[in-house]
Each structure stands twice: as C-alpha cells, then as structure tokens.
C-alpha positions as CSV (number, residue, x, y, z in Angstrom):
1,M,5.4,-8.4,-20.2
2,I,6.9,-10.4,-17.3
3,Q,10.5,-9.9,-18.6
4,R,10.3,-6.2,-17.9
5,I,11.6,-5.1,-14.5
6,Q,8.8,-2.6,-14.0
7,T,6.3,-5.4,-14.1
8,V,8.1,-7.1,-11.3
9,Y,8.1,-3.9,-9.3
10,L,4.4,-3.4,-9.9
11,L,3.7,-7.0,-8.9
12,L,5.6,-6.5,-5.7
13,A,3.7,-3.3,-5.0
14,A,0.4,-5.0,-5.6
15,L,1.5,-7.9,-3.3
16,A,2.5,-5.4,-0.5
17,V,-0.9,-3.7,-0.8
18,G,-2.7,-7.1,-0.9
19,L,-0.9,-8.2,2.3
20,L,-2.8,-5.4,4.1
21,F,-5.9,-7.6,4.1
22,F,-4.1,-10.3,6.1
23,V,-1.5,-8.5,8.2
24,P,-2.6,-6.5,11.3
25,V,-1.9,-2.8,11.1
26,G,-1.8,-2.4,14.8
27,Y,-2.8,-3.9,18.1
28,L,-5.0,-2.4,20.7
29,K,-3.9,-3.5,24.1
30,I,-6.5,-3.0,26.8
31,P,-5.5,-3.9,30.3
32,V,-8.3,-5.8,31.9
33,L,-8.8,-6.7,35.6
34,E,-5.9,-8.2,37.5
35,N,-3.1,-7.5,34.9
36,I,-4.7,-9.8,32.3
37,S,-4.5,-8.1,28.9
38,A,-6.8,-8.6,26.0
39,N,-5.2,-8.0,22.6
40,G,-7.3,-6.7,19.7
41,A,-5.8,-6.7,16.3
42,V,-6.7,-3.7,14.1
43,T,-6.9,-4.7,10.4
44,V,-7.8,-3.0,7.2
45,L,-11.0,-5.0,7.2
46,S,-12.1,-3.4,10.5
47,K,-13.4,-0.3,8.6
48,S,-15.1,-0.7,5.2
49,Y,-13.6,2.5,3.7
50,L,-10.1,1.3,4.4
51,A,-10.9,-2.0,2.7
52,V,-12.3,-0.1,-0.3
53,I,-9.2,2.2,-0.6
54,T,-6.9,-0.8,-0.3
55,G,-8.8,-2.8,-2.9
56,S,-8.8,0.2,-5.3
57,I,-5.1,0.6,-4.9
58,A,-4.5,-3.1,-5.7
59,L,-6.8,-2.8,-8.7
60,V,-5.1,0.3,-10.1
61,I,-1.7,-1.4,-9.8
62,L,-3.0,-4.5,-11.6
63,I,-4.4,-2.4,-14.3
64,A,-1.1,-0.6,-14.7
65,I,0.6,-4.0,-15.1
66,F,-1.6,-4.9,-18.1
67,R,-1.2,-1.5,-19.7
68,F,2.4,-2.4,-20.6
69,S,2.0,-1.2,-24.2
70,N,1.2,2.3,-23.2
71,R,4.0,3.6,-20.9
72,K,2.5,7.0,-20.3
73,T,-0.6,5.4,-18.9
74,Q,1.5,3.1,-16.8
75,V,3.4,6.0,-15.3
76,L,0.1,7.9,-14.7
77,L,-1.5,4.9,-13.0
78,S,1.6,4.3,-10.9
79,G,1.6,7.9,-9.8
80,L,-2.1,7.7,-8.9
81,S,-1.3,4.6,-6.8
82,I,1.4,6.5,-4.9
83,V,-1.2,9.2,-4.1
84,F,-3.7,6.5,-3.0
85,N,-1.0,4.8,-0.9
86,A,-0.1,8.1,0.8
87,S,-3.8,8.7,1.6
88,L,-4.2,5.2,2.9
89,S,-1.2,5.7,5.2
90,I,-2.8,8.9,6.6
91,F,-6.1,7.1,7.1
92,L,-4.4,4.1,8.8
93,F,-2.5,6.4,11.3
94,N,-5.7,8.3,12.0
95,E,-7.6,5.1,12.5
96,L,-5.1,3.8,15.0
97,R,-5.2,7.2,16.8
98,S,-9.0,7.2,16.9
99,Y,-9.2,4.5,19.4
100,E,-10.0,6.6,22.5
101,P,-9.9,4.8,25.8
102,A,-12.7,5.0,28.2
103,P,-11.9,7.3,31.1
104,T,-11.2,4.4,33.5
105,V,-9.4,2.2,31.0
106,I,-5.9,2.8,29.8
107,S,-5.3,1.6,26.3
108,V,-2.1,1.4,24.3
109,V,-2.0,1.2,20.5
110,E,1.0,-0.7,19.2
111,Y,1.8,-0.5,15.5
112,G,1.9,-3.8,13.6
113,A,3.9,-4.9,10.6
114,G,1.0,-3.8,8.3
115,I,1.6,-0.1,8.9
116,A,4.8,-0.3,6.8
117,L,3.2,-2.0,3.8
118,P,1.9,1.2,2.1
119,F,5.4,2.7,2.3
120,I,7.0,-0.4,0.9
121,S,4.4,-0.3,-1.9
122,M,5.3,3.3,-2.6
123,V,9.0,2.5,-2.9
124,F,8.2,-0.3,-5.4
125,L,5.9,2.1,-7.3
126,L,8.7,4.7,-7.5
127,L,11.1,2.1,-8.7
128,A,8.6,1.0,-11.4
129,I,8.1,4.6,-12.6
130,L,11.9,5.0,-12.9
131,A,12.1,1.7,-14.8
132,I,9.2,2.7,-17.1
133,R,10.9,6.0,-17.9
134,K,14.2,4.2,-18.6
135,D,12.4,1.8,-20.9
136,D,10.7,4.8,-22.6
137,K,14.1,6.5,-23.2
138,L,15.4,3.2,-24.6
139,V,12.5,2.9,-27.1
140,K,12.9,6.5,-28.2
141,S,16.6,6.1,-28.8
142,A,16.0,3.0,-30.8
143,D,13.4,4.9,-32.9
144,R,16.0,7.6,-33.6
145,L,18.4,5.0,-35.0
146,R,16.0,3.7,-37.6
C-alpha cells in the first residue's frame, strides 16, 4: 500500500487538508484607536460548517487510501474530494468576504497561508488520480500477457 505513489499523493492531500485546522485562513485587521491595530485570525474552526466540510474531506481522502485494492473506488473518492475541496475554497473566500466592517471602522482582510491549502490538496489529488489510472493500465496490460 505505502509503496504506491498514489498513496503518497493521497497522504499529502490529507495532510494539506488537515493543516487547515491549525493554519489561519486569513487575518482580520481592525484599526483601533490611536493607530493600534488588533489582529484577529480567521480559522476553519471559526465556523462549524467549515470544520465539518474540512473534516469530511480528510475522512474521504483517508478512506480512499485504504481502498487501494479497488482502483475505481479510489478514483471516485479522489474526484469527490476534489469537488469538496473546490466547495471549501468557495466557502472560505465567502467567509473572508463576509466580515463587513461597522460604518465607522475600516477593516481589512488579509489572506493567510491556509487559503492555498485546498488548492494544494487538489493538485495532490489530481496527481493521485493520474497515478491510479497509470497503475490500472499497468495491471490491465499485465493481465493481457497472461
């Protein structure tokens, strides 16, 4: 299982999604009185639906890792994870845009390193799908030789 490259790609995708629980997605900078700024980190755990989506993505990727004997299911679960990652990215951008400042306070949202993690996970999932398909072709060609 571990010796296959798609397992490594899937583990890296799961790690990228798992890091979302610890890495801030953005920072909400609110200028306070006398040029003193208070920084608020926006994380996935700030909203429960984001935490549920992130946890479900990580769970689906881990299930895909252990379905190594059925390559079609692995491709299906990886594709489903890509769709979930795309929806998570949309939700994260909308969450950061939803912080409306009060009329008298100017707020600025700065994106953190966590905003790129769903995209990194999608790249690893695409690489895993390509490796799974390559592995499937190899197995089918070996079956033809028998």
